[in-house]
DRENTOR-537768 format. One record per residue: x, y, z of N, C-alpha, C in turn. Coordinates in steps of 0.001 Angstrom, whole numbers, padded with zeros to 6 digits. Layout:
REM DRENTOR-537768
((X; Y; Z); (X; Y; Z); (X; Y; Z)),
...
This chain:
REM DRENTOR-537768
((085161; 096995; 167861); (084063; 098675; 167866); (083521; 098436; 166326)),
((082745; 099202; 166701); (082592; 099773; 165177); (082032; 101457; 165581)),
((082779; 101971; 164393); (083390; 102930; 164229); (082421; 103687; 163395)),
((081716; 104654; 163099); (081166; 105027; 161872); (081340; 106684; 161573)),
((081216; 107414; 160801); (080874; 108782; 160538); (079784; 109085; 160307)),
((079164; 110364; 160624); (077713; 110227; 160403); (077678; 112185; 160227)),
((076379; 111956; 159553); (076203; 113460; 159668); (074274; 113406; 159910)),
((074626; 114302; 161227); (073011; 114544; 161529); (072704; 116735; 161937)),
((072031; 116733; 161113); (072152; 118419; 160401); (073513; 119084; 159672)),
((073422; 119311; 160299); (074931; 120171; 159712); (076032; 119801; 160460)),
((075890; 118336; 161162); (077189; 118965; 162075); (077588; 117501; 161232)),
((078706; 117007; 160995); (079746; 115549; 161139); (080646; 115148; 162321)),
((080907; 114216; 162323); (081486; 113386; 163434); (081956; 111303; 163368)),
((082333; 111508; 164200); (082566; 109866; 164417); (081972; 109497; 165717)),
((081216; 108465; 165627); (080215; 107892; 166517); (080395; 106334; 166776)),
((080547; 105655; 168450); (080307; 104281; 168025); (079042; 103647; 168201)),
((079409; 103030; 167626); (077312; 101952; 166656); (077480; 101024; 168110)),
((076345; 101082; 168776); (075913; 100342; 169561); (074723; 099471; 169596)),
((073876; 097852; 170083); (072649; 097913; 169627); (072529; 097249; 171139)),
((070962; 098077; 171798); (070205; 097407; 172795); (069815; 095832; 172648)),
((069322; 095262; 173723); (068870; 094573; 173982); (067337; 094247; 173244)),
((067091; 094249; 171876); (065942; 094285; 171121); (065971; 095170; 169478)),
((066971; 094844; 170091); (068163; 094857; 168558); (067982; 096987; 167755)),
((067529; 097798; 168557); (067902; 099071; 168251); (069159; 099349; 168463)),
((069185; 100163; 167252); (071138; 100723; 166854); (070847; 101673; 166978)),
((072052; 102212; 168611); (072432; 103601; 168367); (073669; 104384; 167726)),
((073941; 105163; 167693); (074936; 105797; 167422); (075726; 107112; 168641)),
((076287; 106446; 169523); (076594; 107879; 170275); (078504; 108441; 169528)),
((078112; 109698; 169639); (079192; 110424; 169187); (080206; 110738; 170262)),
((081528; 110876; 169189); (083503; 110782; 169770); (083805; 111946; 169242)),
((084383; 112888; 170454); (085322; 113596; 170253); (086455; 113715; 168970)),
((087094; 113974; 168155); (088204; 113197; 167854); (087879; 113110; 167013)),
((089205; 112236; 166205); (089205; 111635; 165457); (089787; 110570; 165927)),
((089071; 109006; 165094); (089708; 107157; 165431); (090788; 107479; 165173)),
((090848; 108098; 163930); (092624; 107434; 163644); (094004; 108152; 164142)),
((093154; 109158; 165232); (094503; 110127; 165230); (094726; 110459; 166850)),
((093828; 108831; 167350); (093649; 109638; 168784); (092934; 110347; 169586)),
((093271; 109653; 171302); (092495; 111182; 172341); (090989; 111202; 172235)),
((089882; 110044; 171403); (088864; 110403; 171475); (088189; 109429; 172909)),
((087430; 110351; 172713); (086180; 110409; 174565); (085427; 109931; 173467)),
((084211; 109806; 174002); (082120; 109862; 174252); (081934; 111357; 174532)),
((081112; 112134; 174071); (080933; 113166; 174347); (079344; 112969; 176074)),
((078647; 111730; 175155); (077549; 111552; 176010); (076506; 111759; 174998)),
((076706; 112665; 173913); (075718; 113039; 173321); (075335; 111224; 172286)),
((074177; 111004; 171573); (073525; 109076; 171444); (072167; 109934; 170950)),
((072282; 108903; 169467); (071598; 109192; 168753); (070708; 107830; 168057)),
((068826; 107565; 167441); (068977; 105933; 166892); (069815; 106322; 165798)),
((070103; 104866; 165621); (071356; 104423; 163976); (070145; 105260; 162652)),
((069474; 104741; 163219); (068381; 105340; 161898); (067814; 107167; 161508)),
((068429; 107516; 162524); (067902; 108906; 162542); (069095; 109874; 161991)),
((069980; 109511; 161579); (071030; 110127; 161070); (071744; 109126; 159610)),
((072602; 110223; 158924); (073691; 109305; 157808); (074540; 109278; 158016)),
((074846; 108099; 157591); (076038; 107498; 157686); (076586; 107995; 156752)),
((078027; 108598; 156131); (078781; 108621; 156004); (079748; 107461; 154927)),
((081180; 107767; 154206); (082227; 106616; 153945); (083020; 106908; 155497)),
((083639; 106009; 155823); (083704; 106131; 157344); (084494; 106938; 157470)),
((085565; 106711; 155999); (086896; 107396; 156652); (086864; 107937; 155092)),
((087731; 108913; 154942); (087872; 109629; 153231); (089358; 109448; 152793)),
((089842; 108379; 152274); (091338; 108302; 152310); (092635; 108995; 151646)),
((093006; 108682; 151208); (093474; 109366; 150939); (094288; 108903; 148890)),
((094020; 107767; 149250); (094370; 106602; 147742); (093349; 105498; 147717)),
((093056; 105071; 147090); (092279; 103447; 147171); (092982; 102635; 146632)),
((094272; 101965; 147234); (094551; 100522; 146779); (093940; 099554; 146481)),
((094079; 099255; 145148); (093174; 097770; 145026); (093828; 096936; 145067)),
((093741; 095278; 144526); (094535; 093972; 144664); (093189; 093314; 143448)),
((094225; 092665; 141905); (092923; 092664; 141668); (093713; 091322; 141583)),
((092932; 090197; 140868); (092782; 089128; 140685); (093865; 088238; 141762)),
((092901; 088010; 142931); (092707; 087724; 144157); (092305; 086040; 144448)),
((091563; 086366; 143648); (090666; 085184; 144033); (090317; 084344; 142025)),
((091225; 082657; 142550); (090793; 081526; 141293); (089833; 081380; 140190)),
((089093; 081977; 141484); (086964; 081400; 140701); (087133; 083104; 139637)),
((087247; 084407; 140008); (087152; 085455; 139944); (088280; 085424; 138477)),
((089500; 084888; 138684); (090235; 084620; 137721); (089748; 084569; 136639)),
((089594; 083003; 136427); (089086; 082171; 135427); (087629; 082694; 134433)),
((086665; 083597; 135434); (084898; 084178; 134544); (085738; 085555; 133993)),
((087153; 086030; 133800); (087174; 087116; 133608); (089082; 087595; 132457)),
((088740; 086549; 132307); (089779; 086001; 131865); (089960; 086876; 130240)),
((089503; 086679; 129555); (089225; 086876; 128288); (089116; 088518; 128794)),
((089034; 088937; 129918); (089646; 090882; 129642); (090777; 090815; 130400)),
((090907; 090219; 131817); (092311; 090667; 132663); (093234; 090006; 132812)),
((092838; 088889; 131303); (094074; 087622; 131800); (094878; 087072; 132550)),
((095903; 086359; 132197); (096297; 085341; 132815); (096619; 086055; 134394)),
((096415; 084638; 135857); (097516; 085269; 136277); (098769; 085620; 136351)),
((098993; 086597; 137666); (100686; 086181; 137785); (101053; 086133; 138966)),
((102494; 085871; 139536); (102819; 085359; 140753); (102896; 086242; 141717)),
((103065; 087876; 141452); (102844; 088970; 142313); (101081; 089498; 142373)),
((101114; 090046; 143317); (099900; 090547; 143067); (099397; 091923; 141815)),
((098134; 091662; 141621); (098018; 092746; 140976); (097598; 094511; 141429)),
((098041; 095148; 141219); (097350; 096674; 141978); (097526; 097329; 141183)),
((095713; 098450; 141573); (095708; 099668; 140529); (095044; 100363; 141307)),
((094813; 100918; 141296); (094597; 102425; 142640); (093115; 102916; 141862)),
((092120; 103944; 142845); (090522; 104459; 142585); (091024; 105564; 143410)),
((090771; 106831; 142968); (090992; 108057; 143244); (090238; 108170; 144348)),
((090221; 109148; 145289); (090027; 109147; 146533); (087769; 109536; 146398)),
((088232; 110654; 145352); (086847; 111085; 144338); (085685; 110557; 144178)),
((086840; 108956; 143780); (085682; 107228; 143908); (084750; 107107; 144982)),
((085370; 107863; 146350); (084333; 107506; 147464); (083566; 107902; 147645)),
((082325; 107002; 147837); (080759; 107367; 148686); (080674; 106363; 149758)),
((079913; 106909; 150298); (079861; 105671; 151723); (077451; 105392; 150963)),
((077560; 104454; 152032); (076304; 103599; 152497); (075529; 104732; 151918)),
((073903; 104255; 150608); (073283; 105038; 150946); (073457; 106121; 149172)),
((074194; 106264; 149079); (074893; 107059; 148112); (074524; 106595; 146326)),
((074005; 107159; 146217); (074278; 106692; 144566); (075465; 106627; 143936)),
((075341; 105303; 143280); (076668; 105326; 141380); (076140; 105662; 140894)),
((076788; 106209; 140353); (076292; 106775; 139434); (076824; 106247; 137980)),
((075714; 105791; 137112); (076193; 105216; 135648); (076524; 105818; 134407)),
((078433; 106071; 133590); (078602; 106530; 133334); (077905; 106565; 131582)),
((076988; 107915; 130964); (077037; 108019; 130026); (077671; 107086; 128980)),
((079184; 107315; 128758); (080246; 106825; 128328); (079878; 105044; 128156)),
((079526; 104833; 128890); (079658; 102906; 129319); (078215; 102263; 128756)),
((078762; 100885; 128503); (076479; 100379; 128212); (077212; 099034; 129058)),
((078161; 098192; 130239); (078683; 097592; 130719); (079007; 097954; 132154)),
((078374; 098410; 133245); (078702; 098557; 134701); (078147; 096781; 135560)),
((079878; 096942; 135978); (079501; 095961; 137208); (079719; 096068; 138717)),
((079074; 095251; 139696); (079565; 095447; 141113); (080885; 094204; 141055)),
((081150; 094546; 142232); (082666; 093914; 142978); (082334; 094019; 144106)),
((081880; 093421; 145316); (081889; 093058; 146496); (083277; 092666; 146802)),
((083852; 092797; 147429); (084663; 093186; 148842); (085030; 093168; 149881)),
((085648; 092802; 150786); (086090; 092882; 152291); (087475; 094301; 151529)),
((087515; 095611; 152743); (087968; 096417; 152603); (089617; 097158; 153964)),
((090796; 097279; 154080); (091202; 097055; 154774); (091322; 098959; 155210)),
((091184; 098608; 156465); (091612; 100440; 156798); (092324; 100131; 157608)),
((093830; 101695; 156883); (094919; 101398; 157059); (095122; 102414; 158519)),
((096049; 102472; 159840); (095998; 103098; 160559); (096938; 103418; 161327)),
((098083; 104000; 160183); (098948; 103952; 160662); (099679; 104447; 159382)),
((100974; 105404; 159535); (101912; 105761; 158122); (103117; 104686; 158277)),
((102636; 103812; 156636); (103542; 102704; 157353); (104763; 101975; 155688)),
((105329; 101843; 155992); (105794; 101696; 154815); (107114; 100376; 154716)),
((107175; 099324; 153849); (108322; 098201; 153675); (107733; 097133; 155040)),
((106395; 097026; 155714); (106316; 096637; 156089); (105633; 094908; 155689)),
((107101; 093818; 156748); (106816; 093115; 157043); (105586; 092303; 157361)),
((105679; 090879; 156810); (104271; 090333; 157191); (104186; 089783; 158867)),
((104617; 089913; 158598); (104660; 089114; 160693); (104289; 090779; 161611)),
((104275; 092028; 160656); (103846; 093529; 161221); (102141; 093629; 160851)),
((102302; 093015; 159919); (101104; 093919; 158969); (099742; 093469; 160181)),
((099524; 092885; 161210); (098322; 093178; 161623); (098619; 094641; 162442)),
((099743; 094829; 162862); (099868; 096199; 163696); (099832; 097228; 162539)),
((099673; 097237; 162010); (099143; 098686; 160857); (097951; 098837; 160578)),
((097003; 097800; 160732); (095331; 097587; 160249); (095061; 098490; 161392)),
((094482; 099287; 160987); (093175; 099741; 162076); (091485; 099032; 162113)),
((091384; 099126; 160774); (090071; 097316; 160856); (089877; 097373; 159518)),
((088477; 097432; 159013); (088427; 096253; 157510); (086605; 096769; 158057)),
((085968; 097688; 156871); (084780; 097214; 156305); (084475; 096508; 154690)),
((083946; 097172; 154095); (082656; 096473; 152983); (083034; 097483; 151769)),
((083278; 096748; 150855); (083643; 097819; 149530); (083011; 097638; 148628)),
((082868; 098175; 146931); (082389; 097726; 145920); (083548; 098453; 145023)),
((083959; 097852; 144304); (084573; 097736; 143525); (084342; 098611; 141671)),
((082818; 099211; 141986); (082211; 099584; 140679); (083155; 099433; 139641)),
((083064; 099267; 138441); (084327; 098627; 137454); (082788; 098944; 135504)),
((083127; 099691; 134503); (082437; 100067; 133491); (083999; 098743; 132753)),
((083225; 097667; 132814); (083637; 097078; 132213); (083947; 097142; 130732)),
((083101; 097531; 129731); (083668; 097799; 128623); (084367; 098966; 128205)),
((084839; 099937; 129283); (085607; 101020; 129411); (087202; 100012; 129302)),
((086944; 098888; 130496); (088536; 098283; 130959); (089228; 097242; 129611)),
((087975; 097274; 129121); (088215; 095670; 127556); (088867; 096571; 127085)),
((088679; 097734; 126821); (089123; 098892; 125307); (090258; 099346; 125940)),
((090593; 099802; 126955); (091126; 101011; 127197); (092579; 099899; 127884)),
((092457; 099039; 128021); (093465; 097525; 128146); (094210; 097951; 129565)),
((094186; 099508; 130584); (094378; 099409; 131520); (093086; 099457; 132371)),
((092925; 099695; 134127); (092063; 099710; 134586); (091474; 101102; 134874)),
((091991; 102245; 134835); (091385; 103688; 136139); (090858; 104492; 135445)),
((090357; 104705; 134549); (089627; 104846; 133937); (088022; 103968; 134367)),
((088062; 102933; 133626); (087630; 101842; 133766); (086280; 102296; 135895)),
((087241; 102020; 136136); (087053; 102440; 137543); (087822; 102849; 139000)),
((087573; 104584; 138275); (087924; 105598; 138829); (086935; 106888; 138193)),
((085842; 106286; 138258); (084902; 107174; 137973); (084300; 108145; 139126)),
((083802; 109702; 139539); (083024; 109479; 140887); (081698; 108670; 141120)),
((081898; 107892; 142412); (081265; 106837; 142850); (081587; 106028; 142789)),
((081903; 105385; 142414); (082914; 103599; 141728); (083447; 102790; 142562)),
((083507; 103369; 144372); (084396; 103075; 145696); (082896; 103382; 147179)),
((082188; 102666; 146763); (080964; 102373; 147380); (082211; 102052; 149260)),
((082460; 102419; 150448); (082293; 101362; 151245); (081801; 102081; 152807)),
((082115; 100941; 153684); (080569; 100986; 154549); (080128; 100050; 155173)),
((079777; 099818; 156197); (078357; 101138; 156912); (079502; 101760; 157712)),
((080682; 101170; 158731); (081315; 101674; 159285); (082983; 100292; 159143)),
((083521; 101020; 160544); (084804; 100261; 160769); (085091; 099542; 161465)),
((084824; 097987; 161064); (084723; 097111; 162054); (086254; 097066; 162866)),
((086554; 097137; 164386); (088036; 097514; 165081); (088477; 095823; 165519)),
((087227; 095068; 165780); (087761; 094603; 167024); (087374; 093182; 166282)),
((088245; 093038; 164917); (088503; 091558; 163725); (089991; 091470; 164041)),
((090336; 090653; 164624); (091600; 089503; 164492); (091992; 089242; 163257)),
((093517; 089507; 162378); (094021; 089146; 161029); (092990; 087627; 161403)),
((093504; 086878; 161669); (093020; 085397; 161607); (091028; 085416; 161140)),
((090832; 086046; 161509); (088820; 086631; 161782); (088513; 086814; 160672)),
((090218; 087845; 160080); (089281; 088054; 158273); (089586; 087554; 157502)),
((090749; 086663; 158036); (091550; 086013; 156449); (089924; 084551; 156388)),
((088760; 084072; 156593); (087717; 083611; 156521); (086704; 084279; 156839)),
((086535; 085556; 156405); (085065; 085417; 156096); (083846; 085643; 154832)),
((083226; 085291; 154751); (082057; 085264; 153737); (081542; 086695; 152803)),
((081725; 086926; 151777); (081583; 087990; 151742); (080680; 087567; 149891)),
((079626; 088320; 150199); (078393; 088493; 148553); (078436; 089571; 148395)),
((077414; 089294; 147244); (076470; 090580; 147255); (075042; 090283; 146280)),
((074756; 091295; 146614); (072798; 091166; 145563); (072600; 091701; 145021)),
((071915; 091321; 144014); (071472; 092959; 143250); (069809; 092084; 143297)),
((069424; 093922; 144416); (067509; 093829; 143808); (067272; 092539; 145222)),
((068555; 091789; 145864); (067931; 090650; 146649); (068444; 089494; 146241)),
((068833; 089342; 145376); (069156; 088190; 145181); (070754; 087830; 144750)),
((071173; 086741; 145288); (072604; 086882; 145694); (073064; 086725; 144185)),
((074077; 087561; 143810); (075660; 086866; 142773); (076618; 086958; 142855)),
((076856; 087290; 144020); (078766; 087074; 144516); (078069; 086201; 146265)),
((079189; 085396; 146184); (079588; 084180; 147688); (081000; 083654; 147524)),
((081520; 084074; 148722); (082784; 084055; 147923); (083436; 083415; 150016)),
((084343; 083221; 149887); (085075; 083489; 151394); (086550; 083900; 151651)),
((087454; 084954; 151729); (088389; 085096; 151823); (089775; 084433; 152270)),
((088946; 083703; 152790); (089617; 082758; 153009); (090223; 081629; 151547)),
((089948; 081700; 150700); (089947; 081389; 149200); (090933; 082821; 148807)),
((091111; 084249; 149116); (092823; 084759; 148895); (093434; 083938; 148239)),
((094358; 084226; 146781); (095295; 084015; 146251); (096199; 084799; 147154)),
((096667; 085284; 147592); (097840; 086706; 147976); (096754; 087142; 149744)),
((097457; 087098; 150859); (096316; 086837; 151902); (096939; 088162; 152567)),
((096049; 088630; 153431); (096288; 089741; 153908); (097687; 090165; 153982)),
((098222; 089677; 154953); (099868; 089978; 155379); (100631; 090406; 153972)),
((100472; 089089; 153217); (101116; 089241; 151708); (100926; 089935; 150599)),
((099105; 091183; 151266); (098831; 092444; 150174); (099699; 093181; 151325)),
((099644; 093515; 152634); (100238; 095004; 153149); (101997; 094899; 152776)),
((101959; 094130; 153279); (103606; 093690; 152772); (104266; 094273; 151125)),
((103562; 093890; 150307); (103949; 094158; 148857); (103099; 095350; 148202)),
((102013; 095784; 149065); (102328; 097347; 148834); (102837; 098647; 149626)),
((103231; 098056; 150799); (103854; 098737; 151520); (105561; 098957; 151082)),
((106154; 097741; 149988); (106967; 097538; 149689); (107597; 098377; 148413)),
((106401; 099778; 148053); (106932; 100351; 146845); (106031; 101749; 147435)),
((105143; 102049; 148780); (104478; 102709; 148598); (104447; 103141; 149922)),
((103821; 104555; 150585); (103960; 104684; 151822); (102055; 104772; 151581)),
((101425; 104535; 152977); (100417; 104106; 152915); (099942; 105453; 154747)),
((099220; 105586; 154462); (098759; 106921; 155569); (097447; 106164; 156394)),
((097211; 106506; 157438); (096235; 106159; 158321); (094440; 107520; 157391)),
((094123; 105928; 157322); (092484; 106470; 156329); (092835; 105608; 155080)),
((093705; 105585; 154938); (094137; 104743; 153371); (093296; 103191; 153385)),
((092939; 102621; 151701); (092316; 101565; 152010); (092593; 100649; 151288)),
((092563; 099180; 151213); (092751; 098548; 150615); (091509; 097508; 150521)),
((091415; 097225; 148945); (090196; 096529; 148405); (090742; 095380; 147354)),
((090969; 094129; 148344); (091559; 092810; 148627); (091236; 092199; 148028)),
((089624; 092507; 146985); (089647; 091100; 145529); (088303; 091176; 145436)),
((087846; 090528; 144452); (086856; 090094; 144642); (086342; 088715; 144354)),
((084765; 087889; 144528); (085354; 086495; 144505); (084182; 086447; 143330)),
((084286; 085571; 142051); (083773; 085087; 141405); (081943; 085313; 141125)),
((081621; 085722; 140084); (080108; 085648; 140365); (079657; 087091; 140071)),
((080678; 088116; 139710); (081369; 089719; 139055); (079808; 089653; 137368)),
((078556; 090918; 137604); (077814; 090755; 136432); (077581; 092124; 136768)),
((076591; 092882; 135342); (076346; 093969; 135374); (075571; 094499; 136008)),
((075050; 095769; 136475); (073622; 096379; 136924); (073439; 097567; 136548)),
((071962; 097670; 135888); (071627; 099346; 135636); (070475; 099671; 136218)),
((070436; 100752; 135638); (069636; 102561; 137018); (068571; 101407; 137674)),
((068982; 101803; 138723); (067408; 101514; 139782); (067648; 100384; 140631)),
((068674; 099269; 139941); (069348; 098233; 140596); (069979; 098470; 142094)),
((069346; 097833; 142979); (070283; 098421; 144493); (071268; 097577; 144837)),
((072259; 097423; 144911); (073869; 096902; 144999); (073535; 096805; 146866)),
((074097; 095150; 146970); (074300; 095449; 148217); (075524; 094206; 149054)),
((076646; 094589; 149336); (077660; 093584; 149530); (077446; 093244; 151403)),
((077654; 092010; 151798); (077813; 092102; 152702); (078684; 091089; 153144)),
((079831; 092214; 154422); (080710; 090969; 154757); (080176; 090203; 155925)),
((080764; 089327; 156396); (080334; 088307; 157557); (080777; 088994; 159214)),
((080172; 089344; 160478); (080949; 090046; 160780); (081217; 091919; 161159)),
((080707; 092053; 159808); (080913; 093625; 159724); (079959; 094164; 159817)),
((078830; 094077; 157864); (077639; 094818; 158073); (076921; 094315; 156657)),
((076716; 095291; 155633); (076132; 095246; 155094); (076074; 096953; 154569)),
((076017; 096673; 153033); (076676; 098512; 152294); (076090; 097921; 151228)),
((075170; 098996; 150971); (073737; 099127; 149767); (074013; 100476; 149184)),
((073602; 100580; 147849); (074245; 101600; 146952); (073382; 101364; 146000)),
((071925; 102492; 145028); (071235; 102253; 144014); (072014; 103028; 142957)),
((072205; 102641; 142029); (072674; 103059; 140302); (071414; 103938; 139963)),
((072445; 105501; 140014); (071371; 106416; 139164); (072096; 106659; 137984)),
((071281; 107970; 137212); (071578; 108838; 136510); (071959; 110182; 136878)),
((072993; 111056; 136747); (073325; 112391; 137236); (071786; 112960; 136455)),
((071576; 114352; 137259); (070413; 114960; 136609); (071275; 115594; 135877)),
């Protein structure tokens, strides 16, 4: 199932995305919260084009895995250094989260902002110390993400919090795909385009640390809550974007997440 969070007029809710024969997409409103259970379809339905999609979840935190593709490690060696045996973990604040179509604001103190397209994991239950073999039991679904980074600040700060934590620097969406198995998610194509030009093209099969390893490692020291998001790393091809350009992250079997770079008024 594809579960979206959307607004229509002044109402905000969750809905199930479905496609009719001919390609018309609809969203069917749900009662309740899909992460809390006991949801039902209300019978209210609208064309997808007539509603505004929002970030599909509002996580308490976004936990990110860095240096998870060998080709990306090679291209970023001057900034991030050599790989380590254990996963590299950092956080983005919840205030960095943005939805599909939302602007990504270019910080006036940066002169180099990069896109980083990624597969994102959405956690479905409170969990800690999850063994590899039970990772699938705590995953609600998957979505697309863009780990936007002020690369110059990352290099000068020698750590990543400020560079990756600006408001709007974590677009996610367009919805959560709950119908993928762990095996499906372990080999998906991840691409990023800028103004329609392909800049990144990788597969999650190239992960250095696979999905069970990421979940097990993070939960070995941190409790994850329903709706928390794990960014799984980005393939090679990251690069700068300028104000006015549109970034689109596509993940096979999930969808597309597009955001345009803007300045604040």
